[in-house]
SELO-402201 format. One record per residue: residue in one letter; chain; y, x, z of N, C-alpha, C in turn. Coordinates in nm, 4 decimals, decimal comma. Each point is the difference from the previous one (the first is absolute). Layout:
! residues N
[site 'a'; 'A'; [Y; X; Z]; [Y; X; Z]; [Y; X; Z]]
...
! end
This chain:
! residues 66
[site 'm'; 'A'; [2,5102; -1,3041; -0,1089]; [0,0485; -0,0424; -0,1472]; [-0,1166; -0,0453; -0,0801]]
[site 'g'; 'A'; [-0,0009; -0,1209; 0,0130]; [-0,0696; -0,0880; -0,1094]; [-0,1560; -0,0097; 0,0328]]
[site 'g'; 'A'; [-0,0490; 0,0574; 0,0970]; [-0,1519; 0,0269; 0,0258]; [-0,0835; 0,0631; -0,0961]]
[site 's'; 'A'; [0,0704; 0,0589; -0,1037]; [-0,0937; 0,0817; -0,1131]; [-0,0557; 0,1228; 0,0848]]
[site 'r'; 'A'; [-0,1237; 0,0208; -0,0214]; [-0,0638; 0,1152; 0,0238]; [-0,0380; 0,1151; -0,1002]]
[site 'r'; 'A'; [0,0423; 0,1159; 0,0488]; [-0,0123; 0,0925; -0,1229]; [-0,1381; 0,0465; 0,0164]]
[site 's'; 'A'; [-0,0696; 0,0411; -0,0935]; [-0,1421; 0,0167; -0,0081]; [-0,0054; 0,1534; 0,0365]]
[site 'd'; 'A'; [-0,0670; 0,0451; 0,0726]; [-0,0182; 0,1511; 0,0681]; [-0,1426; 0,0441; -0,0711]]
[site 'p'; 'A'; [0,0038; 0,1230; -0,0536]; [-0,0942; 0,0567; -0,0760]; [-0,0893; 0,0387; 0,1254]]
[site 'i'; 'A'; [0,0355; 0,0406; 0,0962]; [-0,0899; 0,0726; 0,1134]; [-0,0580; -0,1285; 0,0743]]
[site 'l'; 'A'; [0,0605; -0,1084; 0,0510]; [-0,0712; -0,0854; 0,0253]; [-0,0447; -0,1306; -0,0741]]
[site 'g'; 'A'; [0,0222; 0,0268; -0,1062]; [-0,0378; -0,0767; -0,1188]; [0,0462; -0,1467; -0,0023]]
[site 'g'; 'A'; [0,1307; -0,0151; 0,0667]; [0,0445; -0,1457; 0,0495]; [-0,0507; -0,0912; 0,0608]]
[site 'k'; 'A'; [-0,0967; 0,0436; 0,0835]; [-0,0721; -0,0794; 0,0868]; [0,0363; -0,0471; 0,1348]]
[site 'p'; 'A'; [0,0227; -0,0932; 0,0377]; [0,0533; -0,0375; 0,1383]; [-0,0694; 0,0858; 0,0989]]
[site 'm'; 'A'; [0,0688; 0,0351; 0,1085]; [-0,0537; 0,0528; 0,0946]; [-0,1182; -0,0509; 0,1224]]
[site 'k'; 'A'; [0,0209; -0,1306; -0,0208]; [-0,1320; -0,0846; 0,0314]; [-0,1306; 0,0435; -0,0775]]
[site 'e'; 'A'; [0,0093; -0,0299; -0,1224]; [-0,1220; 0,0366; -0,0745]; [-0,0578; 0,1369; 0,0146]]
[site 'i'; 'A'; [0,1061; 0,1143; 0,0192]; [-0,0274; 0,1310; 0,0251]; [-0,0954; 0,0088; 0,1174]]
[site 'f'; 'A'; [0,0652; -0,0533; 0,1151]; [-0,0378; -0,0158; 0,1344]; [-0,1427; -0,0492; -0,0092]]
[site 'm'; 'A'; [-0,0320; -0,1164; -0,0466]; [-0,1274; -0,0951; 0,0092]; [-0,1175; 0,0969; -0,0833]]
[site 't'; 'A'; [0,0669; 0,0791; -0,1071]; [-0,0971; 0,0984; -0,0629]; [-0,0390; 0,0952; 0,1058]]
[site 't'; 'A'; [0,0810; 0,0557; 0,0577]; [-0,0327; 0,1232; 0,1005]; [-0,0809; -0,0529; 0,0910]]
[site 'i'; 'A'; [0,0012; -0,1170; 0,0775]; [-0,0805; -0,0387; 0,1090]; [-0,1494; -0,0530; -0,0821]]
[site 't'; 'A'; [0,0249; -0,0583; -0,0958]; [-0,1179; 0,0042; -0,0615]; [-0,1170; 0,1055; -0,0382]]
[site 'g'; 'A'; [0,0865; 0,1147; -0,0346]; [-0,0648; 0,1361; -0,0286]; [-0,0529; 0,0521; 0,1311]]
[site 'm'; 'A'; [0,1030; -0,0221; 0,1140]; [-0,0681; 0,0348; 0,1231]; [-0,1170; -0,0720; 0,0452]]
[site 'g'; 'A'; [-0,0172; -0,0945; -0,0164]; [-0,0993; -0,0827; 0,0375]; [-0,1243; 0,0231; -0,0721]]
[site 'v'; 'A'; [0,0075; 0,0281; -0,1492]; [-0,1328; 0,0472; -0,0634]; [-0,0199; 0,1376; 0,0456]]
[site 'g'; 'A'; [0,0917; 0,0773; 0,0328]; [-0,0222; 0,1299; 0,0458]; [-0,1107; -0,0287; 0,1505]]
[site 'v'; 'A'; [0,0533; -0,0688; 0,0755]; [-0,0604; -0,0337; 0,1526]; [-0,1736; -0,0411; -0,0569]]
[site 'v'; 'A'; [0,0033; -0,0931; -0,0917]; [-0,1297; -0,0484; -0,0579]; [-0,0775; 0,1177; -0,0527]]
[site 'f'; 'A'; [0,0446; 0,1002; -0,0627]; [-0,0710; 0,1291; -0,0572]; [-0,0506; 0,0787; 0,1227]]
[site 'a'; 'A'; [0,1135; 0,0075; 0,1159]; [-0,0575; 0,0592; 0,0890]; [-0,0891; -0,0363; 0,1173]]
[site 'v'; 'A'; [-0,0127; -0,1453; 0,0056]; [-0,0897; -0,0489; 0,0841]; [-0,1310; 0,0209; -0,0621]]
[site 'f'; 'A'; [-0,0211; -0,0290; -0,1354]; [-0,1190; 0,0157; -0,0589]; [-0,0618; 0,1406; -0,0547]]
[site 'k'; 'A'; [0,0976; 0,1064; 0,0535]; [-0,0126; 0,1245; -0,0376]; [-0,0089; 0,0344; -0,1686]]
[site 'l'; 'A'; [0,0529; -0,0844; -0,0600]; [0,0270; 0,0516; -0,1632]; [0,0732; 0,0578; -0,0526]]
[site 'p'; 'A'; [-0,0102; 0,1069; -0,0852]; [0,0889; 0,1062; -0,0493]; [0,1130; -0,1008; -0,0464]]
[site 'v'; 'A'; [0,1106; 0,0698; 0,0196]; [0,1415; -0,0588; -0,0464]; [0,0195; 0,0419; -0,1426]]
[site 'p'; 'A'; [0,0287; -0,0916; -0,0682]; [0,0165; 0,0291; -0,1701]; [0,1520; 0,0627; -0,0126]]
[site 'a'; 'A'; [-0,0020; 0,1159; 0,0525]; [0,1579; 0,0694; -0,0382]; [-0,0358; 0,1348; 0,0369]]
[site 'p'; 'A'; [0,0829; 0,0846; -0,0418]; [-0,0391; 0,1629; -0,0101]; [-0,0112; 0,0445; 0,1536]]
[site 'p'; 'A'; [-0,1089; 0,0654; 0,0413]; [-0,0205; 0,0434; 0,0983]; [0,0694; 0,1089; 0,0712]]
[site 'v'; 'A'; [0,1123; 0,0497; -0,0531]; [0,0617; 0,0930; 0,0517]; [0,1589; -0,0281; -0,0103]]
[site 'f'; 'A'; [0,0801; 0,0273; 0,0820]; [0,1354; -0,0073; -0,0251]; [0,0984; 0,0379; -0,1302]]
[site 'a'; 'A'; [-0,0764; 0,1160; -0,0386]; [0,0562; 0,0403; -0,1148]; [-0,0136; -0,1006; -0,0957]]
[site 'g'; 'A'; [-0,1001; -0,0742; -0,0223]; [-0,0491; -0,0988; -0,0977]; [0,0947; -0,1184; 0,0043]]
[site 'l'; 'A'; [0,0338; -0,0616; 0,1278]; [0,0588; -0,1047; 0,0301]; [0,1435; 0,0536; -0,0299]]
[site 'm'; 'A'; [0,0644; 0,1260; 0,0240]; [0,1363; 0,0378; -0,0488]; [0,0225; -0,0076; -0,1490]]
[site 'g'; 'A'; [-0,1075; 0,0336; -0,0672]; [0,0158; -0,0122; -0,1250]; [0,0286; -0,1266; -0,0754]]
[site 'i'; 'A'; [-0,0993; -0,1031; 0,0552]; [0,0441; -0,1405; -0,0304]; [0,1211; -0,0293; 0,0257]]
[site 'f'; 'A'; [0,0687; 0,0292; 0,1328]; [0,1229; -0,0264; 0,0295]; [0,1083; 0,0681; -0,1017]]
[site 'g'; 'A'; [-0,0369; 0,1125; -0,0316]; [0,0981; 0,0721; -0,1046]; [0,0088; -0,0793; -0,1319]]
[site 'l'; 'A'; [-0,1090; -0,0302; -0,0506]; [-0,0032; -0,0544; -0,1287]; [0,0700; -0,1661; 0,0264]]
[site 'w'; 'A'; [0,0001; -0,0543; 0,1096]; [0,0628; -0,1252; 0,0126]; [0,1483; 0,0230; 0,0139]]
[site 'l'; 'A'; [0,0361; 0,1089; 0,0635]; [0,1367; 0,0222; 0,0166]; [0,0538; 0,0432; -0,1188]]
[site 'g'; 'A'; [-0,0571; 0,0987; -0,0947]; [0,0424; 0,0208; -0,1367]; [0,0295; -0,0934; -0,0674]]
[site 'y'; 'A'; [-0,0844; -0,0918; -0,0074]; [0,0082; -0,1122; -0,0980]; [0,1183; -0,0839; 0,0355]]
[site 'g'; 'A'; [0,0114; -0,0264; 0,1251]; [0,1117; -0,0756; 0,0643]; [0,1408; 0,0765; -0,0422]]
[site 'l'; 'A'; [-0,0183; 0,1320; 0,0216]; [0,1510; 0,0518; -0,0295]; [0,0170; 0,0068; -0,1523]]
[site 'v'; 'A'; [-0,0895; 0,0241; -0,0837]; [0,0086; -0,0064; -0,1424]; [0,0487; -0,1596; -0,0445]]
[site 'g'; 'A'; [-0,0563; -0,1012; 0,0575]; [0,0650; -0,1291; -0,0141]; [0,1649; -0,0230; 0,0698]]
[site 'r'; 'A'; [0,0101; 0,0588; 0,0836]; [0,1428; -0,0020; 0,0582]; [0,1136; 0,0723; -0,0788]]
[site 'f'; 'A'; [-0,0516; 0,1308; -0,0591]; [0,1233; 0,0660; -0,0511]; [-0,0062; 0,0223; -0,1450]]
[site 'f'; 'A'; [-0,1008; -0,0306; -0,0469]; [-0,0313; 0,0134; -0,1523]; [-0,0065; -0,1186; -0,0957]]
! end
Protein backbone atom coordinates (compact mmCIF):
# COMPACT_ATOMS: atom_id res chain seq x y z
CA UNK A 1 0.00 0.00 0.00
CA UNK A 2 1.84 3.06 -1.22
CA UNK A 3 5.28 1.91 -0.09
CA UNK A 4 5.22 4.00 3.09
CA UNK A 5 7.26 2.56 5.92
CA UNK A 6 6.05 2.96 9.49
CA UNK A 7 8.82 3.91 11.91
CA UNK A 8 9.40 1.09 14.38
CA UNK A 9 10.78 2.28 17.77
CA UNK A 10 12.46 -1.08 18.37
CA UNK A 11 14.36 -1.18 15.07
CA UNK A 12 14.48 2.60 14.74
CA UNK A 13 13.05 2.47 11.23
CA UNK A 14 16.33 1.08 9.89
CA UNK A 15 16.26 -1.20 6.87
CA UNK A 16 17.29 -4.79 7.56
CA UNK A 17 20.35 -4.48 5.29
CA UNK A 18 21.77 -1.73 7.52
CA UNK A 19 21.09 -3.76 10.67
CA UNK A 20 22.71 -6.83 9.08
CA UNK A 21 25.79 -4.87 7.97
CA UNK A 22 26.15 -3.33 11.43
CA UNK A 23 26.00 -6.78 13.01
CA UNK A 24 28.63 -8.15 10.60
CA UNK A 25 30.88 -5.13 11.30
CA UNK A 26 30.54 -5.70 15.04
CA UNK A 27 31.44 -9.36 14.62
CA UNK A 28 34.50 -8.37 12.59
CA UNK A 29 35.64 -5.96 15.29
CA UNK A 30 35.11 -8.73 17.85
CA UNK A 31 37.38 -11.01 15.83
CA UNK A 32 40.09 -8.32 15.75
CA UNK A 33 39.82 -7.87 19.53
CA UNK A 34 40.12 -11.64 20.03
CA UNK A 35 43.10 -12.03 17.66
CA UNK A 36 45.04 -9.25 19.39
CA UNK A 37 43.86 -10.41 22.83
CA UNK A 38 42.41 -7.00 23.66
CA UNK A 39 39.77 -6.53 26.35
CA UNK A 40 36.28 -6.21 24.91
CA UNK A 41 34.73 -2.79 25.69
CA UNK A 42 31.51 -4.36 26.98
CA UNK A 43 30.21 -5.70 30.27
CA UNK A 44 32.27 -8.77 31.18
CA UNK A 45 29.32 -10.72 32.56
CA UNK A 46 26.04 -11.83 31.05
CA UNK A 47 24.04 -9.90 33.67
CA UNK A 48 25.59 -6.62 32.49
CA UNK A 49 24.79 -7.44 28.90
CA UNK A 50 21.18 -8.24 29.81
CA UNK A 51 20.97 -4.93 31.68
CA UNK A 52 21.91 -3.07 28.51
CA UNK A 53 19.42 -5.14 26.51
CA UNK A 54 16.70 -4.39 29.08
CA UNK A 55 17.40 -0.67 28.83
CA UNK A 56 17.12 -0.81 25.04
CA UNK A 57 13.94 -2.88 25.18
CA UNK A 58 12.30 -0.62 27.78
CA UNK A 59 13.07 2.45 25.71
CA UNK A 60 11.55 0.81 22.64
CA UNK A 61 8.41 -0.27 24.49
CA UNK A 62 7.79 3.21 25.88
CA UNK A 63 8.28 4.65 22.39
CA UNK A 64 5.78 2.20 20.96
CA UNK A 65 2.99 2.40 23.57
CA UNK A 66 3.23 5.87 25.16
